[in-house]
N, C-alpha and C positions, 0 to 999 in steps of 0.2 A: 766634518765638512758641511757647511750650510747649503741646503738645497732649496730650490724654488718649488712652487706649487706644481703638482704633476700636470695640471691642465695647461700650464705655460709651455709645455712641449719639450722636445729634446734639446733645443738650442739653449734653453734656460737651465737645463739640468746636466750640463756637460760633466760637472763634478761627480755625478752619480757613477759614471763609467770609471773615473779614477778610484772611487770607493769600491766599485765592483772588481777592478783589477787587483787592488790590495786584498780583497776578500778571497779571490781565486788564488792569489799567491800563497796566502796562509793555508787554505784548504789543500792546495797541491803539495806544498811542503809537508804537511801532516800526512797526506795519503802516501807519498813516496817514502817518507820515514817509517810509516806503518808497514809497508812492504819490506823495507830494509830490516826492520826488527822481526817481522814474521818469517822472513826467509834469510836467516842470518848466515847460511852457508854460501850465499851468493853476494859478491861485493857490489856496493852502490856508493861510490865516493861522494862526499859532501859537495864538492864542486859541481859534480854532475846533477845532484839534487837541486842546487840553486839554479843552474843553467836551465834544466828542464822545467823548473817551476816558472821561470821568467817567460820561456817560450810558450808553454801550455796556457798560462794565464793570458798572455797577449792574444793567442789564437781564440781562446774562449770568449774573451770580451769583444774581439773583432766579430765573431759570429753573432753575439748578442746585438751589437750595433747594426749589423746588416739586417737582422730580423726586425729590429725596431723600425728601420727605414722601410721595410717591406710591409709590416703589419700595422704598426702604430705604437704610440707611447702613452701610458706604460704598456710594456709587452706583457700579455697575460702569463702569469706563472714564470717570470723571467728566469729565475735561478733553476727551476725544475726543467725548463726547456733547454737550458744550457748543460744540464747534467749528462745526457747521452754523449754530446760532443766532448765534454770535458773528460768523461770516463774513457772514451775511445782514445783520446790523446794521452792520457796517463798510461793506458794499456800499451800503446805504441811505444812510449818511452821505456817502459819495462821490457818490452820485447827487444828493442834495440840494445839496451844495456846488458841483457842476460841471454841473448841469442847464442846458441851453441853450448851454453854452460848448463842449462836446465837438465838436459838428458845425460850429461856426463858427470854431474855432481850428485853424489848419493843423497837421497831424501829431499832434494831440492823440489822435485815435482810435487811430492806430497805436501810439503810446506807451502808451496805456492797455491795449490788448490785450497788448502785450509784458509790462507789469508784472503783469497778471492771470495770464499764463503763469508768471511767476516765483513768484507767490503759490501757484499750483496745485502747482508743484514742491516748494515748502516743505511743503505739506500731505502730499504724497507721501512726503517724508522721514519725517514723523511716523508714517506708517502702515507703512513698510517696516522700519525698523531695530528697533523694539521687539519685534515678533514674531520677528525674526531672533535677537535676544539671548535671548529665552525659549527658542527651540529649541536654541541653543548651550549654555545652562546645563542643559537637560534631557538632553542627550546625556551618557552616563556613560562610555563607553569612549574611550580616548585617541586611537585612529586616527580614529574618527568625529568627535571634537571638532576634531582637526587639519584634517581634510578640510573640515569645515564652516567652520572659522575662515578658511581660505584663500579663501573666497568674498567676504570683506570688501573686498579690493582691487578685485574685479570689480564689486561694488555701487557703490563710489566712482567707478569708471570710467563706469558707466552713468549715475549722477547728474550727473557732469561734462558728459556729452553733452547730457542733458536741460536742464540749466541754461544751457549755452552757446547752445542753440537758442532759449531763452526770452528771453535778455537781450541778443541781438545788436544791438538798437536803441540800447543805452546807450553804445556806443562805448568810450571810455577806461575806463569802469568794468567792462567785461565780464569781464576776467580776475579781478579782485579779487572780484567777486560770485560767480563760479563757484567759486573756491577757498575763499572764506570761508563759503560755504554747504555745498557738497558735501563738502569735505575737513575742515572743522571738525566737522561732525556725524559724518562717517565716522570721524575720528580719536578723537572722544569714545567712540564705540562700540568701537573697537579697544581703548581704555584700559579700558572696562568688561569686555570679554572677557578681557583680561589680569588684571584684578582677580579675576574669578570663577574663572579657571584660570591661576594664576601659574606657567606652565611655560616653561622656558628654550627648549625646542624650538619652542613656539608663537611666542615673540618672534623667534627667529632665522628662522623660516619666513616670517613677515610681513615682516621686514626684508629677506630675500632677494628677495622680490617687488618691494619698493620699490627695491632696488638695480637690478633688471632694468629697471624703468620709467625710473629715473634715467639709466641707461646709454643706453637708446634715445633719451631726450630730448637728451642731450649729443651723441649721434651726429647727430641731426637738426640741431642747432645747428651742428655742425662742417661738415656738408654745405652749409648755408646760408651759413656764413662763407666757404667756398671759392668759392662762386658769387659772393659779394660781392667777393672779392678780384679775380676775373677782370673784373668790371665796373669796379673801381677802376682797373685798368691801362688799360682802354679810355677811361675818363673823363679820366685824366691826359693821354693822347695827344690826345683831342679838345678839351680845354679848356686845354691847355698849363699845367697846374698844376705849381707847384714849391713846395717847403716849406723852401728853404734847406738842403737836404741831409737834413732830418729827415722821416721818413715821417709823413704825415697820418693821424690817426685817422679813423674813419668819420664821426663827427659834425663834425669839423673840415672834412672834405671837403664835407659837405652845406652847411655854413655858407659855404664858398667859392662853392658853386654858387648859393646865394641871392644873394650879393653880385654875382656875375657877371650873373645874370639881371636884377638891378635896375639895373646899370650900363648894360646894353644898351638903348638907346632904340629900340625897334622899334614901328611902328604896329600890328602884329598879333602880339601875344605869345601864344604857345600855352599857356603855363602859368607859374605861379610856384610854387616849392617853398617852403613855409613851415614853419619850425621854431619852436616856442614851447613853454613859456614860456622866457624868458631868465633867467639865463645858461644856456649849453649844458651846464654842469656838472650840471644837474638832468636826468638822462637819463630820459626817459619813453618807453616803447615806442610809445605811440600818439600822440605829439605831432607826428609827422611827417605832414603832409597834403599831398596834391596838390590845388591849387585851380584849377579850370578858369576861364579868363578869356574873352576875346572871340574870335569867329570861329574856334572850334575845335569838334571833335567828339570830345572826350576823355571816355570813360566814367569816372565817379567810382569810385575804387578801393574795394574792400571789404576789411576787415582780414582777415589770415590768422593762424591759430594752429596750434600743432604738432599733428602727426598721431600721433606715437608714443605720446602719453599720452592718446589718446582724443578728440582734438578734430578738427574738420573744417577742412581748409585750403581757402580760396576764393581763386581768382586773378581779377584784373580783366581785362577785354578792352580793347585799345587800337585806336583807329581814327583815321587821319589825324592823327597827332600833330604833324607839322610838321617842324622841323629835326631831323636825326639826333641831334645833341648834346643837344637838348632832350628828345627821346624817351628817350635814354639816361639823362639825369638823372632823369626820372620813374621809369624802371624801377629805377634805383639807389635812389631814395628809398623805393620800395615794398619792395624787397628788404631794405633796412636796417630798415624798420618791421617786417617779418616776423621778422627776426632778433631784434630787441629784444622783440617779443611773446613769442617762444619762450623767451628768457632770463628775462623777467619771470615767465612761468608756472612755469618750473623753480624759480626762487628762492622765489616765494610758496608753492609746493607744499611745499618742504622747510622753509620757515619755519613754516608752520602745523603740519606734522607734528612739529616739534621743540618748539613752545610748548604745544600742547594736552596732551600727557602731563604736563608740568610743572604746568599749571593744574589738571589732574585730581588730581594728587598733593596739591596744596595743599588742594583741596576735600575729599579723603579724610581728611586729618589734621584739618582744621577741624571737619568734621561729626562725626567720631568722638568729639570731646570736647564735643558739644552734647547737651542733654537729649533731643532728638528722634531721636537716632541709632537707638534701638530700633525705630523705625517705618520704617527703610530696610532692605529685604531684603539689601542688599550687606553689612550688618554683622551678619547672623545668625550667632551662635556665633563671632564674630571676637574673639579675644583680641589683646593688644598685640603679641605675637610674630608672629601671623598678619598683622596690619596691616603690620608691618615687612617681612615676606616679600612682601606685595603691593606695597609701595612700592619694594622692590628690583627687582622685575620691571618695574614701570612706568617707573622711573627708568633702568633699563638700556636700555629701548626709547627713552627720551628722549635718553640719551647717544648711542646709535647714530644717531638722527635728527639730532642736533646735529653729529656728525661728518660725516654726509652733507651737511648744509647747508654746512659749512666746505669740504668737497671740491668741491661744486658752485660755491661762491663763487670758490675758487682757479682752477678750470678755466675759468669764464666770464671771469675777469679776464685769463687768458692768451689765450683765444680772441678776445674782443671788444675788450679794451683799456681799458674803462671800469670804474668801481667798482660791483660788484653791490650792495654795502652801500648806496650812494647811491640805487640804483634801488629797493631795498626801502623805504628811508626816504622816497623821493618818493611812493610809493604810499600808505604809511601816513599821510603828512602831508596829501596832496591828496585822498585818498578816505576820509578819516577817518569820514565819516558812514556809508558802506556797511560799512566794517570794523567799526565799533562796533555797528551794528545787527545784523550777523550774529553777532558774538561774544556780545553780551548776550542775544540771542534764544535761541540754541541752548544756551548754558550755563544760562540760566534755565529753559528747557524741560526739559532733562535733570535738573536738580535737582528740579523739581516732579514730573516724571513717575514717579519711583521711590518716592514716598511711599505707604505702605500705605493711608492714608485716601482716596486717589484711586481705589481699586478696580481697579488693573491686575492682571488675572488672565487670562493667555493660555491657561490650561487650560480656561477658560470653565465652571468648576464653580461659582464664586461661593458658596462654602460658607457664608459669613456670612449669605446671604439665605435659606438653607434652614431649615426649621422653621416651626412655627406662629406663633411670637412674633416680630414684627418688631422690629428694633433701634431703630426710630424711637420706639417707645413708651417706651424707657428714659429 
């Protein structure tokens, strides 16, 4: 939608509010669908999602329009000012839809609290990175910019920890939510920093930190693999496994354990190890579960995630497991689950960090050739040769991240034995809702947030509001 110069006032920029309405429609649909996925035990029909999105977006944009008439145009931090009103309207819609059911539905309250924590973490991302980017661009000397730029990996590490604590109730989706929130938004801001300061040393420094984290992650995976191999030798001796001279893979061994457990007709079975979905070729880190059955006191296991990349590892406790071989089978399944979790995290991390710079480059080129490019600060005084320099810097980082992904894939293939590409494909296929919600939301938010008409001024001078004549009168 073509816009006028912000100084022309609100009358010349009516289309901005049409654009804002569409933006709020998208964000509201994503937010409601996120709650619908996070609290699956409570119904939220699609018709109600569409209806509530239309109403909430209209009220939010109406509030913005009223504030513009009252304060001036552009409204300082327009979208951020609308967030409290928008969040209150979304919460009201959830309360109306689920009133009376939260207390009566088992686990609904806990799931709702967890999803609310996820929502708060998303708001925190919105308020952390934009000021960081402003300070980064305001620093003039090279050494200061380098030092401040190296804080980006630490910010991503912090946000990973916060998101992992917020969404632990979601089980299988935990890793994809953590990565596609904290790392997608973090990688976008890395790309923005490289665009504003296309320095080779900045690219290499950030890449060096990523290599260190990748090395620590692979080391953790190698340690877990060696522990698993020791358990495999004990299992082979305890269960008399043979594979006709061929060494079994970890998943084949778990499959044999399942078959042996089912073939043994015991009146008091301590546990069954379940692996799903079938076939086993679809390797999912969290599809291995220990299911307690009758007359046992086995504590349900809690999933474990890698520690070297900023995640907390949690170990289950075992009490009165029963037969030694059965207890060994349970320990083996949990160790395998932990290993697959760590592999999945490393793969998703490198996957996101390789695709986001590519998406950002496409966005840069596309927006550069649109009429509204003059209203984006990143294009100020940017000629075509400067655009090419920026693209070279960002694409160099993308290439390095792609090489890192290939390296991690090859190493995991050698360490674990299954296809890492299949593992990534499984996540993208079976958790497509969460992946799409995260990607669309953060890409959409970043595109909207840098528009001059939205009044983002982290110097807090708001020069357009100074003077006796309000721009609203134009």
